[in-house]
N, C-alpha and C positions, 0 to 999 in steps of 0.2 A: 506676391512675395510676403506681404504683411500677414496674409492668412496662414501661410505655411509656418511663419515664425510663431503665430499665436497657437497653432496646433502643437508645435514642439514644446511651447511653454506649458500647455495644458496636459501634455502626456505625462503619465505617472512614471517618475524615474525608477521606481521600485517594482514596476509591473513584472519584469522578468523574474525577479526574486520571488514575488508572490505566486506566480504561476509555477515556478520550480517547487516551492514549498507545498503548494496544492497538489501537484503531481506526486510528490514524495509521500504525503499523507494518504492520498488515494491508494498508492501501491501498498502501504502498510496495512490498509483495511482490506484490500482486494486479495492479496497473496494468501492469507489464511483461508479465505473462502475457496479459492482455486485449489489450494492444497487439499482441503477437505473433500472437494468433489473428485479429485483424482484418486485419493486414497479410497474413497467409497466404491470405485469401480475396479479396484484390484481384487484378485482372487482371495477368498477367505483363507486366513492363515498366512498370508504373504508377509514376510519380514525382510528387512534389509538394514545394513549399516550405512548405506550411501543415500542421502536424502533425494538425490536426483533420480534414483531408481523408481520413486513413487510416480514420476511423470513419464515413465517409459512403459511400453507394452510388457506383459499382456493386460488386457482390460476385459471386464465382464460386468453385466448387469444382474447376474444371478443373485448377488447380495440383496438388491432391491426387491426382487421377486420373492426371495426367501423371507425377508422381514415383513413385507406386505401381507403375505399369506400365513406366516407362522409366528407373528408377534402382534402386540397390541398398539403398535405405533400409530396406525391410522385411526384407531379408536381414541387415542390420546389427542391426536390432531383435531378430530371432530369435537371432542370435549372442550378443547381450548377455544375453538371457534364458537361453539354454543355459548360458553360462559362469557367470552369476550364480546360477542354481538349483543347478547341480552343485557349484560352489564352496561354496555355503552348506551343502548336504547333507553333503558330505565333511568340511567344517570342523566341523560339529556332531558328526559321528560320531567324528572323531579327538580333538577337544578334550574331549568328554564321557568317552571312554575313558581318556584321559591323566589328566584331573582325578579320575576315580573311582579309578584306581590310586594316585595320590598321596594321596588323601584316605582311602581305606578299606583299602588293602592294606599289608602290612608287608614291606619289602625294604630291602636295603642302599642307601645313598646317596640315599634318598628326599628328604631335605632338600636335598642338593646339587642334585638334578634340579629341584626347585621353585625354588631360587635361580637356576638356569640359565634357567628360563622368565622370571623377573623381570628378569634381565639382558637378555633379548630385547626388552623394552620400551624399553631405553635406546639401542638401535642404530637409527638412521634407516633406513627401507627403501631409500633411495637408495644407502646405503653397501654394500648387498648386491647391487645390480643387476649389476655386472660379473661377480663369481663365479657368481651365479645364472645369468646368460646363458651362461657357459662350461659349466656343468654341463648345462643344458638342451640346448645345442648338441652336447655330447659324447654325449648320450642320443638324438640325432636327433629331438628334439621341437620344434624351431623350425618355425614355420608350421603348427602342429597345435592341435587343441582341448586335447590333453593338456598341451602346452606353455603354453597360456593358463591352465589350471585348476590343475594340480598345484602349481606354485610358490606359489600364493596361498592354499593351504589351511592353512598354518601360522599359528596365532593364539595367541600367548602370553597376550594379554588374555582370550581365551575360556577358556583353561585356568585362569587365576587366578580369574576370576569363578565358574566352575563348581566349582572346588576349594573356594572359600569357602562356596558354597551346599551342597555335599555334606558339608562339616564340620558343618553345622547339622542334619543328619539325626540324630534321636535314636539314641544308641548302643544303647538297649534294643531298638529295632526291628531294627537290624543284627545284634545278638547273638542275638536270638530266631530270626531267619531262618537264621543260620549253625548254630544248635543243631538246627534242623529239617532240616538237610541241604541248605540252599540253596547252590548254587555261587556263586562270585563273579560269573559272567556273569549268572546268573538274578537275583542281588541287584541287579545293575546295571540290567537292562532291565525288571524287574518291580516293584522297590521304589523305588530311588533315582531313576531317570530320570523316572518319572511325577511325582515331587515337584518336579522341576527345570524344569517347563514354563515358568514365567515367565523363568527365566534363559536357557533355550534359545531362547525367542522373542526376547528382547532381543539375544542374540548373533547369531541368524539374521537379524534385521532389519538390523543394522549391517554384517554380513558381505555381505549382498546389495547394500546401498547402496554399500558400498566397492567391490565388484566392478563394479557398474553404472557407477560414476563413474571407475574406474581408467583412466588414460591411458598412463602411462609404460611399464608392462610390456607391454601389448598393442602399443604403438607399436614397441617394440624386437623383440618376438618374432614378429610377424606380417608376412609379406611379401605374401600374396595378398589382393587386394581382397575376395574372397568370404568371407574369415575376419575381416574388420574388425569390431570392436565399434563402438558408436555414438560413444564419445569419440574414436576414431581416424578413423572414416569421415566424421563431420560436418565437421571442419576441412578434410578433403580435398575434400569436396563444395562447401563454402562458398568455398574458395579459387578455384574456377572462376567465381564470381559476386561478385567483390570490389566491383563497382560497383552491384550490384543489391540490392534489399531483399526482394522478394516470394518468389522461390524458396528462398533460404536460410531465410527465416522459415517457409515451408511445411515444409521439411525439419525444422527445429527443432520445429515444432508436432507433426509426426508422431512424432518421437522423444520428445517430452515427454508426449504424451497417455497412453501406458501407465503412466508413472510417476505422473501426476496421478490416474488412475483407481485405481491400486494404493494411493496414499495415502488417497484417500477411502474405500476399502474397509477398509483396515487402520489407520485413524487411531488408534483406541483402543490397539491393540497397539504402535504406534510411540511414542505418548506414554508408555505404561507402560514400554516399553523404555528410553526416555530417563530417566525417573524411577528405574527400577530400577538402571541402571548408574551413575547419578550424573553423566552427561555433560550439560554445560550447553551450549546452542547459542549 
């Protein structure tokens, strides 16, 4: 009897309200996606004044076939994947090496360099666009994959997170490895880096998402339609169908499906990454 009273005391009195709010918020996010998918399988040119007609037959996948074969949507998806993956990999390598050096190595001006990274968080990315463009132009990297990827690999927040993580590695472990003749590089990739997998996963996830959604820099640095990423290519495509619904929604569905699938596959890692970095949505 006492146990049942204890359970009643510990039960959250607002649990039902929290669940209801969670369901409502989920519906608000899911309904536009469902609507997009239904509109994308309607016949091209379909129009209606009744919103419920979008969810009723007829349905067709001809729009998907038409766009896949007669547009550059898949090329833009591929470009976004190439840029996102390479940006993420290079960012993880550079930030982990920089964080390891600041955390575990002794050299002059180490504190000043770390403060320099902290100051990098205070400068809006838009403020660096013009000098960045001039540098990339002078290096003849405008309208290239290199021009899309290399300017985006600098991540002060990644260095700060990894540096804090590396500081938590027991000093006894590091000192023992050094006494045994372990070089700094071997210490980095054999001991410290495997311990930092949660931090690396969090930084990698948010770097990829940031690269996938990046619009301003690809818009400025890419001239060829064949090198467009999705955030640049989709507005260009949709502008040709400003009075239509079906084909733009089909293009958006094709662009969204890889992200939706990736989220379903890596849901746990994304949630852990958000909780790890303390970022609130």
